[in-house]
All heavy atoms as an XYZ file, in Angstrom:
977
protein
N      16.053     14.348     24.760
C      15.043     15.262     24.221
C      14.525     14.734     22.881
O      15.280     14.224     22.064
C      15.663     16.644     24.029
C      14.665     17.658     23.570
S      15.350     19.310     23.669
C      14.935     19.871     22.062
N      13.238     14.843     22.693
C      12.610     14.387     21.452
C      12.988     15.308     20.297
O      12.998     16.522     20.450
C      11.092     14.411     21.582
C      10.542     13.362     22.474
S      10.282     11.860     21.571
C       8.702     11.391     22.201
N      13.254     14.712     19.140
C      13.497     15.553     17.964
C      12.176     16.076     17.410
O      11.098     15.660     17.837
C      14.146     14.583     16.977
C      13.542     13.263     17.341
C      13.379     13.303     18.841
N      12.268     16.951     16.468
C      11.099     17.408     15.729
C      10.601     16.245     14.876
O      11.398     15.489     14.311
C      11.485     18.587     14.837
C      10.364     19.229     14.028
C       9.379     19.928     14.958
C      10.944     20.209     13.026
N       9.296     16.094     14.771
C       8.701     15.056     13.927
C       7.953     15.709     12.777
O       7.343     16.765     12.939
C       7.761     14.169     14.746
C       8.507     13.268     15.679
C       8.875     13.712     16.931
C       8.881     11.999     15.288
C       9.596     12.905     17.791
C       9.597     11.172     16.130
C       9.957     11.627     17.390
N       8.022     15.068     11.627
C       7.370     15.560     10.421
C       6.193     14.664     10.072
O       6.326     13.445     10.041
C       8.363     15.570      9.253
C       9.688     16.291      9.482
C      10.584     16.145      8.260
C       9.452     17.744      9.816
N       5.069     15.288      9.785
C       3.872     14.562      9.370
C       3.572     14.977      7.943
O       3.508     16.172      7.634
C       2.692     14.920     10.272
C       1.393     14.231      9.878
C       0.306     14.616     10.860
C      -1.006     13.935     10.562
N      -2.012     14.205     11.592
N       3.426     14.002      7.086
C       3.146     14.332      5.701
C       3.204     13.117      4.811
O       2.855     12.015      5.230
N       3.684     13.331      3.614
C       3.698     12.283      2.603
C       5.125     11.976      2.180
O       5.849     12.859      1.726
C       2.889     12.725      1.379
C       1.459     12.991      1.702
C       1.000     14.284      1.885
C       0.560     11.950      1.850
C      -0.327     14.537      2.191
C      -0.772     12.180      2.158
C      -1.213     13.476      2.326
N       5.502     10.719      2.349
C       6.811     10.260      1.880
C       6.706     10.009      0.392
O       5.810      9.294     -0.069
C       7.195      8.968      2.600
C       8.423      8.282      2.021
C       8.802      7.051      2.825
N       7.820      6.006      2.777
C       7.827      4.996      1.902
N       8.758      4.910      0.977
N       6.889      4.066      1.949
N       7.597     10.606     -0.381
C       7.644     10.304     -1.809
C       8.184      8.884     -1.938
O       9.317      8.600     -1.564
C       8.519     11.304     -2.554
C       7.801     12.633     -2.766
C       8.767     13.783     -2.832
C       6.973     12.560     -4.027
N       7.354      7.988     -2.432
C       7.677      6.564     -2.504
C       8.266      6.260     -3.878
O       7.557      6.210     -4.875
C       6.404      5.757     -2.255
C       6.659      4.279     -2.126
O       7.503      3.755     -2.886
O       6.013      3.655     -1.272
N       9.567      6.076     -3.914
C      10.272      5.904     -5.178
C       9.828      4.640     -5.910
O       9.795      4.615     -7.141
C      11.780      5.941     -4.953
C      12.304      7.328     -4.696
C      11.794      8.113     -3.671
C      13.293      7.871     -5.488
C      12.253      9.392     -3.435
C      13.773      9.160     -5.263
C      13.247      9.915     -4.244
N       9.450      3.598     -5.184
C       8.936      2.379     -5.833
C       7.604      2.655     -6.527
O       7.374      2.207     -7.655
C       8.764      1.249     -4.818
C      10.099      0.728     -4.296
O      11.114      0.844     -5.022
O      10.128      0.216     -3.164
N       6.727      3.403     -5.854
C       5.439      3.748     -6.466
C       5.629      4.644     -7.685
O       4.931      4.494     -8.687
C       4.521      4.444     -5.455
C       3.970      3.533     -4.391
C       3.058      4.313     -3.447
C       2.529      3.452     -2.330
N       1.677      4.222     -1.395
N       6.577      5.591     -7.590
C       6.843      6.477     -8.724
C       7.280      5.658     -9.930
O       6.778      5.846    -11.044
C       7.910      7.539     -8.364
C       7.350      8.510     -7.318
C       8.359      8.299     -9.615
C       8.398      9.425     -6.706
N       8.188      4.714     -9.717
C       8.653      3.850    -10.817
C       7.505      3.035    -11.407
O       7.397      2.902    -12.628
C       9.761      2.915    -10.332
S      11.339      3.735    -10.045
N       6.655      2.514    -10.545
C       5.530      1.696    -11.008
C       4.526      2.530    -11.813
O       4.118      2.143    -12.900
C       4.840      1.060     -9.809
C       3.721      0.115    -10.177
C       3.078     -0.498     -8.952
O       3.801     -0.862     -8.011
O       1.837     -0.599     -8.957
N       4.131      3.676    -11.271
C       3.122      4.517    -11.920
C       3.639      5.071    -13.249
O       2.917      5.107    -14.245
C       2.672      5.659    -10.980
C       1.856      6.703    -11.726
C       1.864      5.091     -9.817
N       4.893      5.522    -13.260
C       5.451      6.136    -14.468
C       6.094      5.117    -15.410
O       6.543      5.489    -16.494
C       6.480      7.205    -14.087
C       5.944      8.390    -13.290
C       7.070      9.353    -12.958
C       4.824      9.094    -14.034
N       6.149      3.865    -14.947
C       6.753      2.790    -15.741
C       8.186      3.135    -16.146
O       8.566      3.110    -17.313
C       5.892      2.458    -16.955
C       4.505      1.955    -16.575
C       3.621      1.659    -17.771
O       4.051      1.814    -18.927
O       2.470      1.255    -17.535
N       8.988      3.483    -15.118
C      10.401      3.812    -15.304
C      11.229      3.005    -14.309
O      10.707      2.452    -13.341
C      10.664      5.325    -15.113
C       9.944      6.142    -16.181
C      10.268      5.794    -13.724
N      12.531      2.954    -14.547
C      13.430      2.224    -13.654
C      14.038      3.092    -12.568
O      14.493      2.593    -11.547
C      14.568      1.580    -14.453
C      14.062      0.478    -15.367
O      13.053     -0.168    -15.031
O      14.687      0.279    -16.428
N      14.085      4.408    -12.790
C      14.737      5.308    -11.854
C      13.837      6.518    -11.595
O      13.607      7.335    -12.497
C      16.083      5.761    -12.430
C      16.853      6.656    -11.503
O      16.512      6.740    -10.301
O      17.810      7.298    -11.973
N      13.363      6.638    -10.368
C      12.434      7.723    -10.018
C      13.135      9.047     -9.781
O      12.500     10.103     -9.839
C      11.649      7.339     -8.766
N      14.430      9.026     -9.523
C      15.153     10.249     -9.143
C      14.907     11.415    -10.085
O      14.715     12.547     -9.652
C      16.659      9.991     -9.059
C      17.030      9.105     -7.886
O      16.193      8.901     -6.998
O      18.172      8.612     -7.876
N      14.930     11.148    -11.371
C      14.818     12.247    -12.328
C      13.414     12.848    -12.414
O      13.206     13.880    -13.039
C      15.304     11.805    -13.703
C      14.500     10.665    -14.282
C      15.109     10.141    -15.534
N      14.982     11.141    -16.577
C      15.044     10.879    -17.856
N      15.259      9.672    -18.258
N      14.899     11.822    -18.739
N      12.423     12.226    -11.777
C      11.041     12.704    -11.840
C      10.586     13.406    -10.565
O       9.556     14.068    -10.556
C      10.100     11.536    -12.141
C      10.401     10.903    -13.463
C      11.209      9.779    -13.560
C       9.911     11.449    -14.636
C      11.515      9.207    -14.789
C      10.204     10.896    -15.871
C      11.014      9.775    -15.931
O      11.319      9.232    -17.152
N      11.354     13.270     -9.491
C      10.935     13.803     -8.195
C      10.737     15.315     -8.234
O       9.727     15.834     -7.749
C      11.941     13.397     -7.097
C      11.668     14.133     -5.804
C      11.885     11.898     -6.875
N      11.670     16.036     -8.787
C      11.561     17.501     -8.845
C      10.296     17.919     -9.583
O       9.563     18.808     -9.136
C      12.782     18.099     -9.528
C      12.713     19.626     -9.574
C      13.889     20.229    -10.248
N      15.086     19.922     -9.465
C      16.309     20.205     -9.861
N      16.517     20.770    -11.023
N      17.332     19.919     -9.100
N      10.009     17.283    -10.717
C       8.808     17.633    -11.481
C       7.537     17.323    -10.702
O       6.556     18.076    -10.782
C       8.798     16.907    -12.825
C       9.861     17.430    -13.760
O      10.274     18.572    -13.661
N      10.330     16.581    -14.652
N       7.537     16.228     -9.965
C       6.368     15.877     -9.139
C       6.143     16.970     -8.096
O       5.024     17.462     -7.922
C       6.555     14.496     -8.480
C       6.485     13.399     -9.553
C       5.519     14.267     -7.392
C       6.910     12.030     -9.071
N       7.205     17.376     -7.417
C       7.079     18.415     -6.385
C       6.625     19.735     -6.995
O       5.765     20.432     -6.450
C       8.405     18.570     -5.611
C       8.670     17.314     -4.782
C       8.372     19.812     -4.721
C      10.050     17.246     -4.169
N       7.195     20.094     -8.142
C       6.845     21.362     -8.784
C       5.388     21.405     -9.261
O       4.842     22.490     -9.464
C       7.771     21.661     -9.955
C       9.160     22.106     -9.556
C      10.185     22.114    -10.475
C       9.457     22.526     -8.263
C      11.471     22.523    -10.125
C      10.723     22.931     -7.904
C      11.728     22.931     -8.839
O      12.990     23.340     -8.488
N       4.760     20.272     -9.429
C       3.341     20.231     -9.834
C       2.399     20.686     -8.716
O       1.283     21.107     -8.980
C       2.941     18.806    -10.224
S       3.583     18.259    -11.794
N       2.862     20.589     -7.489
C       2.014     20.898     -6.335
C       2.135     22.387     -6.011
O       3.239     22.888     -5.810
C       2.450     20.079     -5.103
C       2.482     18.586     -5.432
C       1.512     20.359     -3.928
C       3.201     17.767     -4.376
N       1.021     23.104     -5.955
C       1.097     24.520     -5.585
C       1.772     24.696     -4.222
O       1.496     23.947     -3.279
C      -0.369     24.956     -5.519
C      -1.098     23.975     -6.369
C      -0.355     22.681     -6.223
N       2.661     25.634     -4.128
C       3.459     25.825     -2.918
C       2.609     26.039     -1.668
O       2.963     25.616     -0.574
C       4.424     27.014     -3.126
C       5.299     27.340     -1.947
C       6.154     26.132     -1.558
N       6.783     26.314     -0.273
C       6.265     25.970      0.901
N       5.081     25.403      0.975
N       6.919     26.167      2.014
N       1.473     26.672     -1.805
C       0.633     26.939     -0.631
C      -0.104     25.695     -0.121
O      -0.731     25.737      0.935
C      -0.361     28.074     -0.913
C      -1.335     27.796     -2.021
C      -0.802     28.111     -3.421
O       0.356     28.542     -3.570
O      -1.561     27.904     -4.375
N       0.001     24.577     -0.828
C      -0.714     23.359     -0.449
C      -0.014     22.570      0.660
O      -0.604     21.668      1.248
C      -0.917     22.461     -1.669
N       1.243     22.892      0.964
C       1.989     22.144      1.971
C       2.872     23.093      2.775
O       3.092     24.238      2.392
C       2.825     21.029      1.323
C       3.814     21.509      0.280
C       5.120     21.830      0.620
C       3.434     21.647     -1.060
C       6.022     22.277     -0.340
C       4.329     22.089     -2.020
C       5.633     22.393     -1.649
O       6.519     22.836     -2.591
N       3.385     22.595      3.880
C       4.229     23.399      4.760
C       5.621     23.584      4.161
O       6.117     24.684      4.060
C       4.299     22.711      6.130
C       5.126     23.448      7.142
O       6.335     23.559      6.972
N       4.486     23.935      8.198
N       6.274     22.468      3.801
C       7.616     22.508      3.203
C       7.986     21.117      2.693
O       7.286     20.152      2.957
C       8.653     22.994      4.213
C       8.913     22.017      5.360
C       9.971     22.595      6.306
N      10.272     21.723      7.412
C       9.560     21.612      8.521
N       8.462     22.335      8.672
N       9.934     20.803      9.492
N       9.093     21.046      1.998
C       9.684     19.765      1.616
C      10.773     19.504      2.649
O      11.580     20.392      2.949
C      10.283     19.814      0.192
C       9.194     20.160     -0.834
C      10.972     18.502     -0.153
C       8.047     19.182     -0.922
N      10.790     18.309      3.221
C      11.757     18.008      4.270
C      12.241     16.575      4.186
O      11.782     15.786      3.347
N      13.146     16.251      5.072
C      13.708     14.895      5.123
C      13.429     14.255      6.468
O      13.857     14.771      7.509
C      15.212     14.928      4.878
S      15.648     15.265      3.187
N      12.726     13.148      6.425
C      12.535     12.330      7.607
C      13.632     11.282      7.670
O      14.473     11.177      6.769
N      13.618     10.492      8.736
C      14.617      9.448      8.934
C      13.891      8.144      9.195
O      13.185      7.998     10.194
C      15.517      9.832     10.110
C      16.709      8.931     10.301
C      17.635      8.744      9.288
C      16.925      8.280     11.511
C      18.741      7.933      9.464
C      18.026      7.473     11.701
C      18.932      7.300     10.670
O      20.033      6.492     10.858
N      14.041      7.195      8.259
C      13.315      5.934      8.340
C      13.972      4.915      9.239
O      15.155      5.003      9.560
N      13.185      3.912      9.631
C      13.710      2.819     10.460
C      14.821      2.047      9.755
O      15.638      1.405     10.396
C      12.588      1.874     10.865
C      11.666      2.495     11.881
C      10.686      1.474     12.430
N       9.796      2.109     13.358
C      10.055      2.252     14.662
N      11.170      1.823     15.162
N       9.186      2.852     15.444
N      14.845      2.126      8.432
C      15.912      1.480      7.666
C      17.175      2.342      7.630
O      18.115      2.041      6.914
C      15.431      1.175      6.247
C      15.026      2.415      5.484
O      15.083      3.533      5.995
N      14.597      2.234      4.256
N      17.149      3.433      8.399
C      18.273      4.371      8.527
C      18.594      5.085      7.210
O      19.728      5.422      6.928
C      19.493      3.679      9.112
C      19.299      3.278     10.558
C      20.454      2.494     11.118
N      20.426      2.416     12.562
C      19.608      1.655     13.278
N      18.684      0.953     12.685
N      19.679      1.618     14.593
N      17.548      5.319      6.430
C      17.691      6.062      5.181
C      16.846      7.325      5.247
O      15.848      7.384      5.966
C      17.258      5.208      3.995
C      18.183      4.042      3.736
C      17.788      3.305      2.491
C      18.755      2.158      2.233
N      18.394      1.423      1.037
N      17.249      8.318      4.463
C      16.482      9.554      4.366
C      15.146      9.291      3.683
O      15.054      8.444      2.788
C      17.236     10.592      3.549
C      18.460     11.207      4.184
C      19.122     12.160      3.201
C      18.106     11.933      5.457
N      14.154     10.043      4.092
C      12.822      9.974      3.494
C      12.505     11.374      2.988
O      12.425     12.318      3.780
C      11.771      9.551      4.536
C      12.069      8.151      5.055
C      10.377      9.651      3.958
C      11.224      7.770      6.250
N      12.342     11.520      1.687
C      11.956     12.808      1.117
C      10.459     12.971      1.330
O       9.672     12.106      0.927
C      12.315     12.865     -0.365
C      12.028     14.190     -1.062
C      12.812     15.327     -0.410
C      12.381     14.088     -2.539
N      10.072     14.065      1.968
C       8.687     14.235      2.387
C       8.081     15.553      1.937
O       8.758     16.578      1.887
C       8.585     14.192      3.916
C       8.938     12.882      4.546
S       8.776     12.963      6.353
C       7.000     13.284      6.544
N       6.793     15.500      1.657
C       5.960     16.687      1.524
C       5.381     16.887      2.923
O       4.510     16.137      3.364
C       4.839     16.479      0.486
C       5.426     16.121     -0.880
C       3.952     17.724      0.410
C       4.411     15.568     -1.855
N       5.915     17.846      3.647
C       5.562     18.046      5.056
C       4.299     18.898      5.150
O       4.241     20.002      4.616
C       6.722     18.710      5.824
C       6.346     18.936      7.282
C       8.000     17.875      5.703
N       3.313     18.367      5.862
C       2.060     19.085      6.067
C       2.037     19.792      7.424
O       1.456     20.850      7.573
C       0.879     18.124      5.950
C       0.819     17.391      4.608
S       0.798     18.477      3.180
C      -0.853     19.141      3.296
N       2.651     19.167      8.429
C       2.768     19.778      9.750
C       3.920     19.110     10.490
O       4.427     18.079     10.071
C       1.459     19.696     10.546
C       0.963     18.301     10.833
C      -0.349     18.297     11.609
O      -0.378     18.794     12.756
O      -1.328     17.790     11.067
N       4.321     19.734     11.594
C       5.394     19.151     12.392
C       5.137     19.444     13.859
O       4.255     20.223     14.213
C       6.764     19.670     11.955
C       6.896     21.187     12.054
O       6.261     21.806     12.940
O       7.620     21.774     11.245
N       5.889     18.775     14.709
C       5.750     18.985     16.138
C       6.658     18.051     16.907
O       7.250     17.125     16.341
N       6.751     18.276     18.208
C       7.630     17.479     19.060
C       6.904     16.327     19.742
O       7.522     15.555     20.462
C       8.314     18.379     20.088
C       9.341     19.271     19.444
C       9.031     20.567     19.089
C      10.613     18.787     19.155
C       9.965     21.388     18.469
C      11.556     19.591     18.541
C      11.229     20.892     18.191
O      12.152     21.686     17.574
N       5.590     16.195     19.518
C       4.817     15.110     20.130
C       4.310     14.173     19.032
O       3.275     14.431     18.413
C       3.647     15.695     20.920
C       2.863     14.644     21.673
O       3.041     13.436     21.410
O       2.053     15.031     22.540
N       5.028     13.072     18.780
C       4.619     12.180     17.695
C       3.252     11.543     17.932
O       2.508     11.301     16.981
C       5.732     11.127     17.651
C       6.377     11.187     18.988
C       6.227     12.592     19.467
N       2.905     11.293     19.179
C       1.586     10.714     19.465
C       0.469     11.654     19.026
O      -0.538     11.211     18.461
C       1.453     10.387     20.951
C       2.274      9.189     21.357
C       2.097      8.840     22.809
O       2.734      9.509     23.655
O       1.322      7.913     23.087
N       0.651     12.927     19.283
C      -0.357     13.918     18.875
C      -0.473     13.968     17.346
O      -1.574     14.023     16.792
C       0.021     15.296     19.434
C      -1.042     16.341     19.275
C      -2.315     16.044     20.059
O      -2.258     15.434     21.140
O      -3.382     16.439     19.569
N       0.668     13.935     16.657
C       0.653     13.967     15.194
C      -0.011     12.725     14.596
O      -0.632     12.803     13.538
C       2.085     14.095     14.650
C       2.788     15.425     14.916
C       4.253     15.329     14.528
C       2.108     16.559     14.166
N       0.115     11.593     15.268
C      -0.443     10.336     14.750
C      -1.952     10.215     14.979
O      -2.593      9.338     14.416
C       0.249      9.133     15.405
C       1.708      8.969     15.051
S       2.007      8.423     13.366
C       1.462      6.724     13.438
N      -2.542     11.097     15.770
C      -3.964     10.989     16.108
C      -4.897     11.189     14.918
O      -6.004     10.666     14.909
C      -4.331     11.990     17.207
C      -3.852     11.576     18.571
C      -4.290     12.571     19.626
C      -3.829     12.145     20.994
N      -4.192     13.127     22.030
N      -4.480     11.972     13.945
C      -5.338     12.244     12.799
C      -4.614     11.875     11.506
O      -3.380     11.946     11.436
C      -5.732     13.733     12.734
O      -4.544     14.522     12.689
C      -6.575     14.130     13.934
N      -5.356     11.502     10.474
C      -4.709     11.166      9.199
C      -4.058     12.393      8.569
O      -4.412     13.531      8.874
C      -5.851     10.665      8.318
C      -7.090     10.775      9.102
C      -6.789     11.353     10.439
N      -3.104     12.128      7.692
C      -2.474     13.213      6.947
C      -3.504     13.738      5.962
O      -4.132     12.970      5.232
C      -1.213     12.718      6.205
C      -0.533     13.881      5.508
C      -0.250     12.042      7.153
N      -3.694     15.041      5.944
C      -4.744     15.660      5.136
C      -4.174     16.214      3.831
O      -3.268     17.046      3.846
C      -5.389     16.787      5.939
C      -6.540     17.450      5.219
O      -7.030     16.892      4.218
O      -6.940     18.540      5.653
N      -4.718     15.745      2.710
C      -4.278     16.248      1.408
C      -5.357     17.076      0.723
O      -5.247     17.398     -0.457
C      -3.884     15.079      0.495
O      -5.010     14.264      0.239
N      -6.398     17.457      1.473
C      -7.539     18.140      0.867
C      -7.267     19.608      0.521
O      -8.114     20.258     -0.083
C      -8.758     18.053      1.792
O      -8.506     18.760      2.986
N      -6.075     20.111      0.860
C      -5.792     21.521      0.584
C      -5.671     21.817     -0.910
O      -5.796     22.961     -1.327
C      -4.498     21.953      1.287
O      -3.404     21.182      0.816
N      -5.454     20.772     -1.716
C      -5.284     20.983     -3.152
C      -5.540     19.673     -3.903
O      -5.041     18.626     -3.488
C      -3.861     21.470     -3.443
C      -3.635     21.713     -4.913
O      -4.052     22.778     -5.403
O      -3.074     20.820     -5.571
N      -6.294     19.710     -5.002
C      -6.580     18.476     -5.742
C      -5.328     17.827     -6.354
O      -5.239     16.604     -6.434
C      -7.574     18.894     -6.818
C      -7.561     20.382     -6.849
C      -7.013     20.862     -5.549
N      -4.356     18.639     -6.769
C      -3.128     18.078     -7.326
C      -2.357     17.338     -6.244
O      -1.874     16.217     -6.464
C      -2.251     19.181     -7.952
O      -2.999     19.849     -8.965
C      -0.983     18.599     -8.553
N      -2.251     17.937     -5.063
C      -1.598     17.274     -3.941
C      -2.311     15.968     -3.608
O      -1.671     14.934     -3.393
C      -1.555     18.179     -2.715
C      -1.075     17.533     -1.416
C       0.352     17.015     -1.553
C      -1.192     18.509     -0.255
N      -3.636     15.994     -3.586
C      -4.409     14.790     -3.279
C      -4.118     13.682     -4.291
O      -3.931     12.518     -3.910
C      -5.899     15.115     -3.240
N      -4.067     14.022     -5.570
C      -3.771     13.023     -6.611
C      -2.365     12.459     -6.446
O      -2.161     11.247     -6.515
C      -3.915     13.633     -8.006
C      -5.352     13.906     -8.396
O      -6.266     13.372     -7.732
O      -5.557     14.675     -9.350
N      -1.388     13.326     -6.243
C      -0.004     12.878     -6.090
C       0.142     12.030     -4.830
O       0.785     10.976     -4.844
C       0.953     14.089     -6.086
C       1.022     14.664     -7.508
C       2.336     13.708     -5.569
C       1.764     15.970     -7.631
N      -0.468     12.471     -3.741
C      -0.403     11.719     -2.486
C      -0.981     10.322     -2.655
O      -0.412      9.331     -2.177
C      -1.129     12.475     -1.386
N      -2.091     10.224     -3.353
C      -2.756      8.935     -3.551
C      -1.941      8.007     -4.451
O      -1.855      6.813     -4.210
C      -4.155      9.169     -4.134
C      -4.967      7.903     -4.336
C      -6.377      8.171     -4.881
N      -6.385      9.026     -6.062
C      -6.717     10.319     -6.071
N      -7.077     10.919     -4.963
N      -6.697     11.030     -7.184
N      -1.313      8.553     -5.472
C      -0.642      7.728     -6.481
C       0.796      7.347     -6.144
O       1.212      6.227     -6.424
C      -0.666      8.440     -7.838
C      -2.049      8.614     -8.420
C      -2.732      7.302     -8.752
O      -2.039      6.348     -9.155
O      -3.967      7.224     -8.590
N       1.582      8.286     -5.593
C       3.022      8.022     -5.463
C       3.590      8.330     -4.077
O       4.807      8.438     -3.925
C       3.838      8.765     -6.548
C       3.450      8.292     -7.926
C       3.702     10.274     -6.430
N       2.738      8.457     -3.081
C       3.230      8.787     -1.742
C       2.692      7.817     -0.697
O       1.734      7.091     -0.941
C       2.795     10.202     -1.348
S       3.552     11.495     -2.336
N       3.315      7.860      0.457
C       2.871      7.095      1.616
C       2.757      8.067      2.781
O       3.732      8.754      3.108
C       3.892      5.987      1.956
O       4.037      5.131      0.822
C       3.441      5.181      3.153
N       1.573      8.161      3.409
C       1.418      9.089      4.530
C       2.083      8.549      5.792
O       2.206      7.337      5.976
C      -0.098      9.171      4.702
C      -0.613      7.863      4.193
C       0.332      7.459      3.089
N       2.519      9.462      6.649
C       3.091      9.019      7.908
C       3.738     10.123      8.714
O       3.692     11.299      8.354
N       4.347      9.706      9.820
C       5.068     10.598     10.726
C       6.451      9.998     10.942
O       6.569      8.826     11.306
C       4.339     10.736     12.080
C       5.166     11.539     13.067
C       2.960     11.362     11.894
N       7.481     10.807     10.704
C       8.859     10.358     10.882
C       9.658     11.444     11.584
O       9.343     12.625     11.463
C       9.505     10.056      9.530
C       8.960      8.848      8.853
C       9.355      7.551      9.039
C       7.916      8.793      7.885
N       8.621      6.705      8.237
C       7.729      7.448      7.518
C       7.115      9.765      7.272
C       6.793      7.039      6.586
C       6.167      9.365      6.344
C       6.017      8.009      6.013
N      10.724     11.062     12.288
C      11.582     12.080     12.893
C      12.294     12.887     11.811
O      12.645     12.350     10.756
C      12.590     11.262     13.722
C      12.561      9.896     13.135
C      11.200      9.702     12.550
N      12.491     14.154     12.084
C      13.172     15.042     11.153
C      14.664     14.716     11.154
O      15.322     14.748     12.197
C      12.944     16.493     11.566
S      13.779     17.683     10.507
N      15.183     14.394     10.000
C      16.592     14.028      9.855
C      17.513     15.079     10.460
O      18.475     14.748     11.154
C      16.904     13.818      8.374
C      18.354     13.535      8.088
C      18.855     12.243      8.228
C      19.219     14.547      7.680
C      20.189     11.977      7.970
C      20.549     14.282      7.423
C      21.031     12.991      7.565
O      22.350     12.736      7.319
N      17.235     16.340     10.216
C      18.106     17.430     10.675
C      18.057     17.666     12.175
O      18.876     18.417     12.712
C      17.726     18.748      9.974
C      17.990     18.700      8.488
O      18.931     18.004      8.072
O      17.251     19.360      7.736
N      17.105     17.049     12.873
C      16.917     17.335     14.290
C      17.310     16.161     15.194
O      17.046     16.186     16.387
C      15.452     17.731     14.531
C      15.275     18.590     15.767
O      16.089     19.508     15.967
O      14.345     18.318     16.538
N      17.942     15.144     14.636
C      18.340     13.974     15.418
C      19.794     14.146     15.847
O      20.669     14.392     15.015
C      18.165     12.680     14.594
C      16.688     12.471     14.261
C      18.728     11.484     15.352
C      16.427     11.312     13.339
N      20.033     13.993     17.141
C      21.387     14.162     17.666
C      22.346     13.070     17.204
O      23.472     13.348     16.831
C      21.366     14.187     19.203
C      20.703     15.434     19.746
O      20.733     16.474     19.062
O      20.145     15.364     20.853
N      21.914     11.822     17.271
C      22.795     10.708     16.915
C      22.067      9.746     15.987
O      21.295      8.898     16.433
C      23.272      9.987     18.179
C      24.336      8.966     17.888
O      24.415      8.409     16.797
N      25.169      8.702     18.875
N      22.337      9.874     14.703
C      21.662      9.020     13.712
C      21.988      7.550     13.901
O      21.157      6.678     13.649
C      22.055      9.455     12.301
C      21.601     10.845     11.872
C      22.245     11.221     10.554
C      20.090     10.914     11.776
N      23.187      7.258     14.351
C      23.628      5.867     14.508
C      22.771      5.099     15.512
O      22.513      3.918     15.342
C      25.090      5.819     14.957
C      26.061      6.424     13.978
C      26.229      5.586     12.728
O      26.214      4.352     12.832
O      26.357      6.187     11.644
N      22.354      5.782     16.571
C      21.661      5.068     17.650
C      20.200      5.473     17.833
O      19.532      4.935     18.712
C      22.396      5.298     18.988
O      22.368      6.705     19.294
C      23.829      4.793     18.923
N      19.697      6.391     17.019
C      18.344      6.903     17.255
C      17.317      5.779     17.352
O      16.582      5.679     18.330
C      17.921      7.902     16.173
C      16.507      8.392     16.369
C      16.234      9.357     17.311
C      15.458      7.850     15.639
C      14.930      9.796     17.518
C      14.152      8.285     15.839
C      13.889      9.261     16.784
N      17.223      4.926     16.355
C      16.190      3.886     16.361
C      16.488      2.805     17.396
O      15.572      2.204     17.946
C      16.007      3.281     14.975
C      15.311      4.214     14.042
C      15.812      4.778     12.915
C      13.963      4.706     14.149
N      14.879      5.596     12.319
C      13.735      5.565     13.047
C      12.935      4.520     15.069
C      12.519      6.219     12.844
C      11.729      5.168     14.859
C      11.528      6.008     13.758
N      17.772      2.554     17.687
C      18.126      1.565     18.715
C      17.613      1.996     20.079
O      17.240      1.159     20.899
C      19.645      1.382     18.791
C      20.221      0.823     17.502
O      19.485      0.142     16.756
O      21.408      1.077     17.242
N      17.632      3.293     20.321
C      17.235      3.829     21.621
C      15.784      4.308     21.664
O      15.347      4.828     22.681
C      18.153      4.992     22.010
C      19.588      4.553     22.153
O      19.851      3.431     22.579
N      20.524      5.407     21.782
N      15.048      4.163     20.567
C      13.682      4.686     20.508
C      12.764      3.885     21.413
O      12.624      2.676     21.265
C      13.169      4.648     19.069
C      11.758      5.138     18.952
C      10.659      4.392     18.672
C      11.297      6.478     19.116
N       9.540      5.186     18.649
C       9.904      6.467     18.924
C      11.926      7.666     19.411
C       9.136      7.619     19.010
C      11.161      8.812     19.504
C       9.778      8.781     19.300
N      12.138      4.552     22.364
C      11.161      3.885     23.230
C       9.833      4.628     23.220
O       8.985      4.428     24.067
C      11.695      3.735     24.655
C      11.952      5.071     25.336
O      11.860      6.121     24.664
O      12.246      5.068     26.535
N       9.671      5.482     22.223
C       8.435      6.249     22.089
C       7.361      5.461     21.366
O       7.483      4.248     21.158
N       6.304      6.127     20.949
C       5.185      5.451     20.269
C       5.610      4.928     18.898
O       6.613      5.365     18.330
C       4.137      6.555     20.122
C       4.946      7.813     20.101
C       6.106      7.573     21.024
N       4.847      3.976     18.392
C       5.099      3.454     17.049
C       4.807      4.579     16.054
O       3.732      5.149     16.030
C       4.197      2.266     16.751
C       4.440      1.651     15.399
C       3.507      0.466     15.167
C       3.749     -0.201     13.847
N       3.815      0.625     12.681
N       5.808      4.907     15.271
C       5.648      5.951     14.266
C       6.104      5.408     12.927
O       6.707      4.340     12.842
C       6.447      7.228     14.619
C       7.922      6.907     14.813
C       5.864      7.926     15.825
C       8.793      8.124     15.027
N       5.793      6.121     11.880
C       6.154      5.693     10.523
C       4.933      5.806      9.644
O       4.151      6.752      9.749
N       4.740      4.810      8.798
C       3.640      4.853      7.847
C       2.302      4.801      8.560
O       2.139      4.118      9.554
C       3.745      3.684      6.870
C       4.957      3.783      5.981
C       5.047      2.649      4.978
O       4.089      1.877      4.831
O       6.102      2.547      4.347
N       1.353      5.537      8.010
C      -0.009      5.556      8.539
C      -0.920      4.965      7.476
O      -0.665      5.085      6.299
C      -0.458      6.993      8.837
C       0.384      7.716      9.844
S      -0.051      9.464      9.970
C      -1.584      9.400     10.866
N      -2.006      4.357      7.907
C      -2.990      3.906      6.940
C      -3.806      5.095      6.501
O      -4.080      6.010      7.280
C      -3.918      2.829      7.552
O      -4.514      3.356      8.732
C      -3.132      1.577      7.886
N      -4.168      5.100      5.237
C      -4.894      6.252      4.675
C      -6.316      6.298      5.193
O      -6.871      5.359      5.647
C      -4.891      6.183      3.173
């Protein structure tokens, strides 16, 4: 059975470090999220990357059909602050929901679905 997939913006820790000119993005993530009005996004969630690491995401929508989610770009037009943050320190895409994967060890090894992950803006 397919897990739930999350479509939205991955908080890119490398971009955060570059933009803010810091060595560690961790201490800035909460403030970045708090800048975005709550009604501008669905929720904050965790995707699961091909590198088998968690992806902290600003989730805009979700669903069980990754192909359907990949058909349209991730939309940040709901709020200008979200649009600025998405452009500067995020990467748009679709990833499986970390909490909805039965076996993290083998998920990507057994993946035969559509190419998912980062999307071009």
